[in-house]
N, C-alpha and C positions, 0 to 999 in steps of 0.2 A: 269225392271220394269216399270209399268204404275199408273199412280194414276191420279185424279182428283177430280171434284166434279158436282154432278147428278144436273139436273135442279130442283128436291125440294130441294136443299142445303146439304144431305148426303155427305161426303168425302167415297171416295173409294180408293184400292192401291189393285194390282194383281203382282205378283212374282212369276216367276219359278222356280221349282226344279226340281230335278231328284226323286222323288221319286213317288212309286205309288197311296201315301196315302194322301189325299188332306185333308186340313185345310180352315177353315173360322170362321170368329168372327165379330160379332156385338158389336163394343163398345158404349155406349152409356154415353157422360159426366152427370153423376146424381147419386149420391151418399148419402153418409149418411146425407153430411152437407148442402144438399139439402132439407131437410126437413123441414125447418120452415110452421108451420101452421097442419102439418102432424102429427101422431103419432109417437114419435123414433119407428128404426125399420124396417119403411114403406118401404124404398127402398130394403134391405133384404129382407123382408114379399113377395113385390113387384117378386123376383127372384125366388123363391120359389112356388108361385103360378102361375104364369104365365101358366108353363108347365102342370095346370090344366083344361086347354080347352081355345078352339080358337072357332072362329063363323063359321072355318070348321072341326075342328075335336074334339074328346073328349080326357080326362088324360089319356086313356087305349091306343088309337093310338096314341099318342102324344109320350107314352112312348116308344110303339113297333116300332117307325115307323124309326127311323137310325140303332135300334140292330139286325132287320130282316139284314139289311147291313152287318152287321158287324162292326158296326160305333157305334159312341159318341157320346151326346149332353150333356154339361155341363155350368155352368153358377158361377158367383162369384159376391161378390161386396164388393167394399172397402169405403174411405170416400169421393171420386169422381168422382167413375162410375160404370158402371153397365155390367157386358158383359156376353156376348149367343156366348158359340162357340160347333165346330163340328168339329169332325176328321172322314174321311169316305173314300173311294176309289176313287180316281182321275174323275169316271166316275160318281161317285152317288153324285156328289158336287152340280150340279144345282137341287135336292133334298135336301140338307142340308140346302142351301143359302134359298130357298123359304122358309122353314120350320123359320131360324129364324128372317125374317121380318116378318113372318105369325104370332107368335107368339108376338112380338113387336107391333104390329100393330090393332090387333083385339082378343085379350085376353079377356075372360068371365068371370074368377073369379067364378065359381060357388060355391054357398052358402056354399054345403055339404062338399066341398073341401076346404072352408078355415078353418073350423071348425077343420077340420082334421091337416089341415096345423100345425094350432096353438098351438097343441099339441104337434109337432115335434121341432117346433123352440123353443117351451120353453123350450123341454127339452134339446137341443142344449147350451140355456142359462146357463144352470143348469152345462152340463156338463164342461162349461168353467169356472163356477163359482167353478167348485169341480177339478180345472186343473190350481195350482195356479201360475204355468209359464205363463200359458194363460191371466188368469184373472188381473195378476198385470200390464201388457199392456195395456189393458181398462184404468184400474184404474189411471195408469200414464197421459194418453191423457187427459183423462177426466181432471183432476188436472194441467196437463201441457197448456191444451189450454181452463181454464174457461173460461166462456164466451163469449164463440165463437162456430161458427157449429161445428168444428173439434173432440170439446168435446165430442160428442154424441158414447155412443156405435153403433157397428155396427149393432148388433142384437137387440140393444131396450131393454127393462126390461121385463120382467114377466105381470106387468099391463099392461107396454102400449101395447105388443101385444094382449094382451086380448081385447082390445076396436078399434081393425083395423075393419073396416065395410066394404063391397064389395063396397061400394060409392066413400068411400075412395081413395081403390084400383082405382078404373077406372079412378076418378078425377089424381091422382099422375102419370098416366101412359098419361094420355089426356092431361096432364100438360108437363110433364119433354119429355117423347120419341118426341121428334121433330126431322125432319128429321137433320135440320143443328147443332145439338149437337151429330149424330151419324157417325162414321167410319164406314165401310163395308170391309172387309181385307179377302186374299186369297192367301194361297201358295200351289202350288201345279204341276204338270207337267204336266202344259197349254199351250194352244196358249193364251197369253196374250190379245191378241186385242180382242179374241173374246171372252173370258172371258169378257172383259170388257164390251162389248153387251150387255152379260146376265146381268151383275150386273143394268146397266144403264136401261133394261127391266125391271127387278124386282122393281126398285125403284120407276121407272114411275107407275108401277102395282097399289104398296105400298101406294104412296102418288101422285096420280093423279091428285089433285087440289091445290098441296103445291110447291109452288116455290122458288127458294132459297132466293131473296128481303122481300120475306112475312116472310119464316119461319126465318131468321136472324133477321128480326126487333121484331119478336116474343119472342126470347130468347135473345135478346140484346146480338150477340154475331156475330163473325165474324169466319174466320179459324184460326183467332191467337185467343190466351186464352182469357176464357170469364173474364169479369170483377170481384172479389171475395171481399169480407171482411178484412177489414185488421185485425193483429191480435194484440190482448190487451196487454198491459205490464205486465203480470203476474210477480205474484213477485216466485222466487225458494221458492222451499220448499224443506223438511227433514222431512221424517214423519215414522214410523214404527209402523207396523199395526201388533198387537198379532191374527195370524190364526190357530194359535195349529198346525202348520203343523210341518212334521217329521225334514223338512230340510228349509234353509233359500233361500230365493228368493231377487232377488236387483235388480234394475234397477239407472242406472245415466246418466243424459244425460240432454239435453237440446234443444233450437231450434238452427235449423239449412237453410243453403239455400234454395232457393223456385228452382222449373224447370226453373225457365228464369234467374237465376244468373250463367250464364255457366262456368263461371271460378272458382269460388267458389267449385259450384255443384262437379265437376269433382274432385277438388281436393279435395273433403269431401270423394266422395267415396274412393278414395286412400288410405285416411288418414283412415277411417273404415277399411278399406283391412287388411293394414298394422296392426289395432291395434286388431281387434279381426273378422278377414275375417274367411271364411270357412276352407282356410289350415291351416293343423295343423302347418306350422311354423311362424303364426301370433305372436304377440308379447304375449296376452294375454292367448293366446294358450298354446306356448311357457312355460310362467311363471308360471300359475295358476294348469295347468293339469301336461304336460309332465315333467317337471322339481319338481314341489312341489308336488302332486298327491288332492289338495285343492278342486277340483271340478272336478264334469262330463263335462260337456260343459260351455262354457264362449262365448260370440259373440258380437262382434260391428254391428250394422245397423244402415241403414241411408234409413227415409222413406222421397219423396218429396211431396209435395203438389204446387198447384197452386200459391200460397202466400206465403211459408214455407216450413220448413222442421224440420226434428226432427232426431235427432243422438244418442243412446242409446248404453250403453255399459248393457247388463243384462247375468246372474250368477246364478244358484241353487249349492247351498252347505252344508256341513255340519254346522251348530249353529258355532261349536265351531272355524272353518275355516273363520267365515265369515270378522271378523275385520282384520284379516292376510290379506285376499283378498281386502278389500278394503285398505290396506295401499301401496299393491303391487300393484294397478293398479294406486292410485293415481302418485306413484314414477314415472312408466314407462310410464302416460301421461307428467308430468315433463320434463322428459326426450324428448320429440317428441315438447312440446313446448320451449323447451332453445337450444337445443342441435341439429345442419342441418343433414341433414340425408348425409353422403358421395356419391356422384355421381355413386359407384359402387351399393349402396344399392336401391338409387334410381331407378335406370334403372333395378335392378333386380324386384324391387315392380313391374315398369310399363307392363314388362312382363310378369309377373304375372298375372296382372288385363285385361293384354291384350288376355293372352290366357284362364281365366276364361269366357271372353265376347264371344270369339270365340267358344268354346265347345258349350257351352250356345246356342250361335243364331244358330247353326248348325242344334237344333232341329226345326223342322217344325213348331211345335205347339206355340215354346217360339218367334220363330218368326214374327207367325200371329198376337199374342196377343201384342207384342212389337210393329209392325207398327200402331195397333188400337192405341193403348196409343201416340206413336208420332205424330199422326194427330192429336190425339184430343187434346195434347197440344201442337205441334207447326203449325201445319196446313202442315206438310211436313212428308217425311221420313229419317232421317236421318242416310246416308251410314257407313258401318263399316269404310271404309279410310277417310272421314272426323272426325270419332268420333275418331281412333288412331291418326290423325296428333293432336288431340284436348290435348288427356293425354299426349302424348311426349312433349305437352309447358309448362305443371306442371310442375314447379322448388322446390326445398325443402323449398325456403322461401313461397311457396303458401301453404305447406304441413305445416308448423312450423302455420303460419298466422291461419287456420282453427282450429288448435291442440288450440291453445293459445285464439280463440275466442267461437269454441263451449265448451271448458272444463273450461273457465275458472270460478277459485271457486267464484266468483261472481254473477253467471249468473246457476250454476249446479243446478239440481235436482236431489233427492235421493227419491227413495223410497221401502222400507223393509217387505215384509211379514216373518215375524218366529212363 
């Protein structure tokens, strides 16, 4: 793998794979939390409307450009980043790479396309509102991060989306889409050194007047994490809302380690995997679903941000089973907080987690997106061997400590939809 920083300040990484399919992604450190001074939801709306035209191509040309090659063009927005990515045959990578940078550097946001896309995004907002298991996450985050930029919904609101203007979109891109906030990543069966030259040429073409020191000064960052706001000391909450739903939906959780608390972060990942990971042998899956049949699905998830994190247990069940589920969850958390895992169980949990990571990272697209996130967060790519060594160092005491800290009764928040 080759990685570095272009003269304009954009980071990049190129990794050789054995596949005929090529993956490229442009990650931009700019998300929902960066919307201060703009209408809520603008980051996500930029992601939608950026495909509607550039200085060189119309929306129809952009939409069909990679389709004709059998490729795919996509994007997503999170609280902290916007990512544009493409999948093509390896010989078509230069076209996909050029298109991604063109989208990010010279979008035109045609007025008629903006009006059309507002209807699409508002329908997406309504769709979330009509899906309790999705809507409850937004509401929980809003309450957990009250008073902080992380509290805002990624999609925005119907009212805020209607107010977004073309001038606002252009200003957002101009201010936020700086090369020092960007990471360009490629995974394909290619000559890494040759592809590096192509990346550097594209960076020079699209950012001809920008240099790294100038760019870094503008976005107040370097290749390490940019400075973020602190998390306010929000009081834990326990709230039940009558949504007149067929089933009950519930989220329990609270603040968790940030991206930069390495030992705590990895111990939390392992804890959440043990408690309610995707495998059917996770504790809550075994107890709530397999043993008692109280839920269709239950999970424990951990979201990491640059200055904090959020670990939550979420479930949907028949209303008559809710109290039984909550008591069972409390009992299982209590065990993890007070009883050290045996060496055998801890070793098995680590092996399962390492296997899941290895299988996930074997996918070229996952690798490409993960590389971009790593560059944005740490200024480097963390290799699998290094991650494995860090996971192997986790002790049963580390897992207990995170269970006590994150799921302490006086810190725990709960939101129920019934």
